[in-house]
C-alpha positions in Angstrom: -7.8 193.7 149.8 -4.2 193.5 150.8 -2.8 193.7 154.3 -3.3 197.4 154.5 -7.1 196.9 154.8 -6.9 194.0 157.3 -4.9 195.7 160.0 -7.3 198.5 160.8 -10.2 196.0 161.0 -8.4 194.0 163.6 -7.6 197.2 165.6 -11.3 198.1 166.0 -12.3 195.5 168.6 -15.7 195.6 170.2 -17.1 193.7 173.2 -20.1 192.3 171.3 -21.9 192.7 168.0 -24.6 194.7 169.7 -22.1 197.5 170.5 -21.2 198.5 166.9 -23.0 196.1 164.5 -20.5 193.2 164.2 -18.1 192.5 161.5 -20.0 194.0 158.6 -20.4 197.3 160.5 -16.6 197.2 161.2 -15.9 196.9 157.5 -18.2 199.8 156.6 -16.8 201.9 159.4 -13.2 201.3 158.2 -14.2 202.3 154.7 -16.0 205.5 156.1 -13.0 206.4 158.3 -10.6 205.9 155.4 -12.7 208.1 153.1 -13.0 210.8 155.8 -9.4 211.0 156.7 -8.2 210.7 153.1 -5.5 208.2 154.1 -3.6 206.2 151.4 -4.3 202.4 151.2 -0.7 201.6 150.1 1.4 199.3 152.2 3.7 202.2 153.1 0.9 203.9 155.0 -0.4 200.7 156.7 1.4 201.3 160.1 0.4 205.0 160.1 -3.3 204.1 159.5 -3.2 201.6 162.3 -1.7 204.1 164.7 -4.4 206.7 163.8 -7.2 204.2 164.4 -5.8 203.2 167.8 -5.1 206.7 169.0 -8.4 208.3 167.9 -10.7 205.7 169.3 -8.9 203.8 172.0 -10.4 200.7 173.6 -14.1 200.1 173.3 -15.5 200.3 176.9 -17.5 197.4 178.3 -21.2 198.2 178.5 -22.2 195.6 181.0 -21.9 196.4 184.7 -22.0 193.6 187.2 -24.3 190.5 186.7 -27.5 192.3 185.7 -26.9 195.9 184.6 -26.0 197.3 181.2 -26.2 200.5 179.2 -29.3 201.1 177.2 -28.1 200.8 173.5 -28.5 203.7 171.2 -29.4 202.4 167.7 -28.5 205.7 166.1 -24.9 205.8 167.5 -22.2 205.7 164.9 -19.1 205.8 167.2 -18.7 203.6 170.3 -18.3 206.8 172.4 -21.9 207.8 173.1 -23.3 211.3 173.3 -23.4 212.0 177.1 -27.1 212.8 176.9 -27.9 209.3 175.6 -26.1 207.4 178.3 -28.9 205.7 180.2 -28.9 202.8 182.6 -31.3 199.8 182.3 -31.6 196.4 184.0 -31.6 193.1 182.2 -33.3 191.7 185.4 -34.5 193.4 188.5 -31.6 194.1 190.9 -31.6 191.9 194.0 -28.3 192.8 195.7 -26.5 196.0 196.7 -23.2 196.8 198.2 -23.3 199.6 200.8 -19.9 201.4 201.3 -19.5 203.6 204.3 -16.5 205.6 205.5 -15.0 203.7 208.4 -15.4 205.1 212.0 -17.2 208.2 211.0 -19.8 208.9 213.7 -21.8 211.3 211.5 -22.6 208.4 209.1 -23.9 205.9 211.6 -27.6 207.0 211.5 -27.7 207.4 207.7 -26.1 204.0 207.3 -28.5 202.2 209.6 -31.5 204.0 208.1 -30.5 203.1 204.6 -29.7 199.4 205.4 -33.1 199.0 207.2 -34.8 200.5 204.1 -33.0 198.2 201.7 -33.6 195.0 203.7 -37.1 195.6 205.1 -38.8 197.7 202.5 -37.0 196.6 199.3 -36.1 193.0 200.2 -32.5 193.5 198.9 -29.5 191.4 199.8 -27.1 193.9 201.4 -23.3 193.4 201.2 -21.2 195.2 203.8 -17.5 195.1 204.4 -16.7 193.1 207.6 -14.7 195.8 209.2 -17.6 198.2 209.0 -19.7 196.0 211.2 -16.7 195.7 213.7 -17.2 199.4 214.6 -18.3 199.3 218.3 -21.0 201.8 217.6 -22.6 199.3 215.2 -21.8 196.0 216.9 -22.9 197.3 220.2 -26.4 198.4 218.9 -28.7 195.6 219.9 -31.7 197.0 218.0 -29.6 197.1 214.8 -28.2 193.6 215.4 -31.2 191.8 213.9 -30.6 193.7 210.7 -26.9 193.0 210.5 -27.5 189.2 210.8 -29.1 189.5 207.3 -26.1 191.1 205.8 -23.5 189.4 203.6 -20.0 190.4 204.6 -16.7 190.4 202.7 -13.1 191.3 203.3 -11.1 193.5 200.9 -8.5 191.6 198.9 -9.7 188.2 200.2 -13.3 187.8 199.0 -14.4 188.2 195.4 -17.8 189.9 195.1 -17.6 191.0 191.5 -20.4 188.7 190.3 -22.6 189.0 193.4 -23.4 192.8 193.5 -25.9 194.4 191.2 -25.3 198.0 192.2 -23.3 200.0 194.8 -24.4 202.8 197.2 -21.6 205.0 198.7 -22.1 207.0 201.9 -19.4 209.6 202.4 -17.1 211.7 200.3 -15.2 211.2 197.0 -13.0 208.7 198.7 -15.8 206.2 199.0 -16.3 206.1 195.3 -12.5 205.6 194.7 -12.6 202.8 197.2 -15.6 201.2 195.5 -13.6 201.3 192.2 -10.7 199.6 193.8 -12.8 196.6 194.8 -13.6 195.7 191.2 -10.7 194.9 188.9 -12.9 194.2 185.9 -16.6 195.0 185.4 -18.0 197.5 187.9 -21.7 197.6 189.0 -23.4 201.0 188.8 -22.5 203.3 191.6 -24.9 205.7 193.4 -22.9 208.1 195.6 -24.5 210.2 198.4 -22.8 213.4 199.5 -22.0 212.9 203.2 -18.4 214.0 203.2 -16.4 217.2 202.8 -15.9 218.0 199.1 -18.3 215.8 197.2 -17.3 216.4 193.6 -18.1 212.8 192.7 -21.2 212.4 195.0 -24.2 214.2 193.4 -27.0 212.8 195.6 -28.3 214.3 198.8 -29.4 211.9 201.5 -32.5 213.9 202.5 -34.6 212.1 199.8 -32.7 208.9 199.6 -35.9 206.6 199.5 -37.3 208.0 196.4 -33.9 208.3 194.7 -32.9 204.7 195.5 -36.4 203.5 194.4 -35.9 205.3 191.1 -32.6 203.6 190.5 -34.0 200.1 191.3 -36.8 200.7 188.8 -34.1 201.5 186.2 -33.7 204.0 183.4 -31.3 206.4 185.2 -28.7 208.6 183.6 -25.1 207.5 184.0 -21.6 208.8 183.2 -18.9 206.3 182.3 -15.8 207.3 184.3 -12.8 205.8 182.5 -10.1 204.1 184.5 -6.4 203.5 184.0 -5.1 200.0 183.7 -1.7 200.1 185.4 0.9 197.4 185.6 3.9 197.7 187.8 6.8 195.5 186.7 9.4 194.8 189.4 13.0 193.8 188.7 13.2 192.3 192.2 9.9 192.1 194.1 10.6 191.1 197.7 7.9 190.8 200.2 10.1 192.8 202.6 10.3 195.7 200.1 9.7 199.1 201.6 6.0 200.1 201.5 3.8 202.4 203.3 1.6 201.4 206.2 -1.2 200.3 203.9 1.0 197.7 202.2 0.9 196.2 198.7 -1.7 193.9 197.2 0.0 191.0 195.7 -3.0 188.9 194.6 -2.9 190.0 191.0 0.9 189.3 190.6 2.0 187.3 187.6 5.2 186.6 185.7 6.0 188.5 182.5 9.3 188.0 180.7 10.9 186.8 183.9 9.8 189.9 185.8 7.1 190.0 188.5 4.2 192.4 187.9 1.0 193.5 189.6 -2.0 195.2 188.0 -4.3 198.0 189.3 -7.5 199.7 188.1 -7.2 203.4 188.9 -10.1 205.9 188.8 -8.3 209.2 189.5 -4.6 209.2 189.0 -1.2 207.6 189.2 1.3 209.7 191.0 5.1 209.2 190.7 7.0 211.4 193.1 10.5 211.7 194.7 9.3 210.4 198.1 11.4 211.3 201.1 14.4 212.2 199.0 15.6 215.8 198.8 16.8 215.3 195.2 14.7 216.0 192.1 12.9 213.0 190.8 14.4 212.0 187.4 12.1 209.7 185.4 11.7 208.9 181.7 8.3 209.0 180.1 7.6 206.9 177.1 4.5 207.0 174.8 3.9 203.9 172.7 7.5 202.9 173.1 9.0 206.2 172.2 10.8 208.4 174.8 8.9 211.7 174.8 10.5 213.5 177.8 12.4 213.2 181.1 10.6 214.5 184.1 12.9 216.5 186.5 11.0 217.9 189.4 8.9 216.7 192.3 7.1 214.1 190.1 4.4 213.5 187.5 0.7 212.8 187.6 -1.0 210.6 185.0 -4.7 211.1 185.4 -8.1 210.3 183.9 -10.6 213.0 183.0 -12.3 212.2 186.4 -8.9 212.8 188.1 -8.4 216.1 186.3 -10.3 217.9 189.0 -8.3 216.3 191.8 -4.5 216.4 192.3 -4.0 217.3 188.6 -5.9 220.6 188.8 -3.9 221.6 191.9 -0.8 221.1 189.9 -2.0 223.4 187.1 -3.8 221.0 184.7 -7.0 221.8 182.8 -10.3 220.3 183.9 -11.7 217.7 181.5 -15.3 216.3 181.4 -15.4 212.6 182.2 -16.8 211.7 178.8 -13.7 212.9 177.0 -11.5 209.9 176.0 -8.1 211.1 177.1 -5.2 210.7 179.5 -3.6 213.7 181.2 0.1 214.1 182.0 0.8 216.8 184.5 4.3 217.5 186.0 4.6 218.3 189.7 6.7 221.4 190.3 8.9 220.8 187.2 12.4 222.4 187.2 11.6 223.9 183.8 9.7 227.0 182.6 8.3 225.2 179.5 7.0 221.9 180.9 3.2 222.4 180.6 0.5 219.7 181.2 -0.5 217.8 178.1 -3.5 215.7 177.1 -3.0 212.5 175.0 -5.5 210.1 173.4 -7.0 207.4 175.5 -5.7 204.6 173.2 -1.9 205.2 173.9 0.3 203.3 176.3 2.5 205.2 178.6 5.6 203.8 180.4 7.4 205.4 183.3 10.9 204.4 184.4 13.7 205.8 186.5 16.3 207.5 184.4 19.8 205.8 184.3 21.4 208.8 186.0 18.7 209.3 188.6 20.2 210.1 192.0 17.4 208.4 194.0 14.5 206.1 193.7 10.9 207.2 193.1 7.6 206.3 194.8 4.2 205.6 193.1 0.7 205.6 194.4 -2.7 204.7 192.8 -5.6 206.9 193.8 -3.6 207.7 196.9 -3.2 204.1 198.0 -0.8 201.1 197.6 2.2 203.4 197.8 5.4 201.6 196.9 9.0 202.3 195.9 10.2 202.2 192.3 13.8 201.3 191.7 16.2 201.0 188.7 14.9 198.4 186.3 11.3 198.8 187.5 8.6 200.2 185.1 5.0 201.4 185.2 2.8 200.9 182.1 -0.4 202.9 181.9 -3.3 202.8 179.4 -7.0 203.3 179.4 -8.9 200.4 180.9 -11.8 198.7 179.2 -13.7 198.7 182.5 -15.1 202.1 183.4 -17.0 203.1 186.5 -20.7 203.7 185.7 -21.5 206.5 188.0 -25.3 207.3 188.4 -26.1 210.9 187.7 -28.5 213.1 189.7 -29.7 214.8 186.5 -27.3 214.1 183.6 -23.5 213.9 182.9 -23.2 217.5 181.7 -25.3 219.3 184.3 -23.9 217.3 187.2 -20.3 218.1 186.2 -20.9 221.9 185.9 -22.8 221.9 189.1 -19.9 220.2 190.9 -17.5 222.8 189.3 -19.6 225.6 190.7 -20.5 224.2 194.1 -17.2 222.4 195.0 -14.5 224.4 193.2 -16.3 227.7 192.8 -15.3 227.8 189.2 -15.2 231.3 187.7 -16.7 233.0 190.7 -16.3 236.7 190.3 -18.1 239.9 191.3 -20.1 241.0 188.3 -19.2 244.1 186.4 -21.6 247.0 186.8 -23.9 247.9 183.9 -22.8 250.8 181.9 -25.7 253.2 181.0 -25.8 255.5 178.0 -25.1 258.5 180.2 -22.0 256.9 181.5 -20.8 256.2 178.0 -20.7 259.9 177.2 -18.0 260.4 179.8 
């Protein structure tokens, strides 16, 4: 065939032959997709066909999580986006290590944390990883009875120690913030995450701690339902990146910085949303929004939110966006208080690349944050590129991806709560 056939084949990349059948399956899939969409194979339609393939499917997500976990393959799957009901977790080898994440200095979590760690080390013979600053809590370091257990822990420091290939799965104790924090610790493949609801809202934490022993045992034995929560791969390109640049009290991580076209850049993996706002300025933010290199609009208002489906139920829904199930491959663009009556939130395919820059005539700089962290200033000449990451967060479900999501909508956000209308009897209808 000519070049028109080769381009779509290269666009459909997969992490391994197991995912979608290798090169032969790619060829047959290209032929099926071309027949289904009735696209012309002429050279004039070559670029159009490539754009359709990229936008419809987006990147193929990695299906291995940490050193030992992977998704149970579905031999009947045609697309690389699986039916939510078929997403099951299995282990290549029995898990031996677990990362326990606890909300810092929360007195209500001390007893659950100690109880869980004793269970994992003594009963399950697991290697437990804990962040060093958690053990520096006086309520933990001063407990002599618990001291013998902490000596068996492996500790790490955020941004300094790499534990990406050491942890088999993660247990979070707290609210939704603990899951966001767990995501930030892994810039590539993320181990499966089991989140216990011990915080305030708990939209992303489906498990209750009352029966943690049986639930953790079930996960260790494998074959649990999971939902792949897509993340955003974000690159911040700085015209002049100075270590003395204005940042918030949490600072900026510079470990992933590299040089691209003479500009310095840093990369983040974001689970909920990227927020660009006007910061302390009293003026409207004025930023240009590009999609695949084309200017689509200029945001004039308090800012803009670029979120994942998981983030659609966070800041985005408060700004008027729709709520999207985590299995939907999409990116949401939601303006914050736009100075326009017609600027509505939109949903774009997961395969596109977004870029945000200050407009030339912007009166002030903008500020950006990633899942509420790493807040930093964006000046003229700086840019933020956003696309769907190939490394999702495999979140372990209590039941399954669909039921868990609707349960969270009902319990946490009271979705569609209304007093029921009274029944109308036949006698009433006569009047």
